[in-house]
N, C-alpha and C positions, 0 to 999 in steps of 0.2 A: 609636241609638247604644248599644252595649253596652260597658261598661267593666269589665274584670276584671283583677285583679292577678295577675301571675305568681307572686307570693309569697302568694297567697290572702289578701290584705288589701285588699278593695275599698273604694273611697271610700264614705262615707256618702251615701246617695241616697234621695230620696223617690220614691214611685211616680209622682208627677205629672211628674217629669222623666226617667223611665226611658229614653224614646226621644228626648230632646233632643240637639241637636248640642252637642258639647263644644268649648269654647275653653280651652286651657291657656295661661295668661299668667304668665310669670316677670317680676318687676318689680324695679327698682332700689330703690324705696322700701319701707319697712317696713309702712306703713299706708295712705298716701294712695290709691294705685292700687287697693288691695283694697277700700277703702270705695267709691270711685267705681264700679268695675265691678260691685259687688254690686247696684247698681240695675238691672242688665240681666237678672237672673235671671228666667226665665219657664218655662212648660211647653215652650217651643221651644228655649230656650238654657240650657245648663249651663256656668257659668264657674268654673274652678278657678284661683285665683291662687296663685302661689308667691312670696311676698314675701321680701325680704332679712331675714336673721336675724343678730344680733350684728355688725352693721356690714359684713358681707361684700357690699358693693354694687358692686364693680368689675364692668364688663361681662362679663369672662370668668367670674366667679363666678356671675353671674346666668344666663349661658348654660349653665354646667355643671349648675346646679340643674334647668334645663329638660330637659337631656338625661338626667339621672338619673331624672326623673319619667317621661319617655318610655320609658326602658329598663325601668322597674319595672312599668308597666302596659301591657296590650294595648290599643292604640288602633285605632279604625276609620279607614278612608281619608278619611272625611268630617270627622274631628276635626282641629282646627287648633291649631298651636303658635305662640305669639308671644312676642317679647322686647320689653319696654317699658323703655327706658333713656333717660338724659339725655346730651346733649352735654357740658354742664357743663365739668369740668376734665380729662376723660379724654384721654390722648394720642391723636393721630390714628392712629398706627400700630396701637394696640390696637383702635380702632373699625373700622378697615379690615379687620382680621382677623376681628372679630366679624361684620361685614357679609358678608364672603366666606363664613364658616362657615354663616351663616343661609341664604344663597342656595343653597349646596351641599346643605344638609339640608332645604330647603323649609320653613324657619321664617320667619314674618313678623317684620320688624323695624320697630318703631314708636318711632323716636327723636325726642325733643323737644329743641329748641335754644332756650334753654339748659337748661330743666328741665320737668317735668311740669306745673308750675303755669301755664306759658304756655298749655298746652292747656286748662286749666280756665278761664283768663281769656278765651279765645276764645269761650266760651259766652255771655259778656256784652258783650264789647267789639266795636267796629267795626274794619274793616280798617285804617283810617287811624290807629288808636290804637297800632299796633305799629311801633316803629322797626326798622331793619334789624338792629341789634345790641342785645342786652340781656344784662345779668348776671343770675344766678339771684336775687340779692337784689332786683333791680329788678322781675323777673317776679313775685316774691312780693308786693311792694308793690302792683303793678298789680292783682293778684287781690284783695288785701285792700281796695283802694279800691272795687272794683266788687261785692264780695261780703263785706261787713263781718263777717259771722258765721263766716267761714272759719277753721278750725283744722285744720292738715294731719293731725293725729292723731285728730280727732273732729269730723266735720261731717256734715251731712245730704246724702246724694247726690242727693236729690230737688231740691236747689238747681240741679242741672245737667241732670238727665235730660230735661227738657222743652225744653232749649235746645241739643241736640246738632246740630240742623240749622244753626244759626248758627255753631257751632264748626267744623263741617265746611266750610261755605262760606268762612269766614275762612281756615282752614288751607289750603284749596285755592288761594285767591288768593295767599297768601304763598309757596306752594310753586312757585317760578319754575322750578326744575329738577327736575321729578318723577322723572326717570330717574337722578338722582344717588343715592348710597347713603344719604344723609341730608341734611336741610336745612343748608346752610352759613351761613345767616343765620337770623334769628328765624323759628321755625316749629315744626311738630309733625306727624309722620307718624301719630300716634295716630288721625287721621281715617280712615285706611285700615282700621284694625281696627274702629272704631265703625261705619263704613259697612257692613262685612260683617255685624256683629251686627244692625244696624238692618234689613238686608235680610231677615233671618230672623224678626225679631219681628213 
């Protein structure tokens, strides 16, 4: 994979990952997702996260940042673009539009319901521990109960990297309508992104 900037401002890259496959991930969170996905970097995978800055976390803002990156850099056909957002409080109309835009532009959508913390909790918890409906605050408490050292702005991603298979298994079991645009009950489609990454590692 060769990444060049149309504005001649290439990303900083080490020789070791020069031919790695690139995953560009725009996130709703400012730090959490960036910390989590940093654990997957290898000689085969290069992950570039585009986190929220200054609170601009609405799905359309996250989507716009991803498109701006795509337009700025010359990407290969093998490179993948993903949107990682939360169901949380966002209007259904807004999410429907984003889901449609992602589909038309061949961008992966990894939405968590209610929030990204539910995906992290899946690394530790069993299927039966997840009720059909959860609020974001409840998902956060669940994660804190099973991973007491968790701090969303400062945590060790190694707490999760060895447990992705459990998370994927739980997420798949919870995903009762995999053809829907996002999980309408407790769940996370981040498993689709992590499965793709794991298949390359």
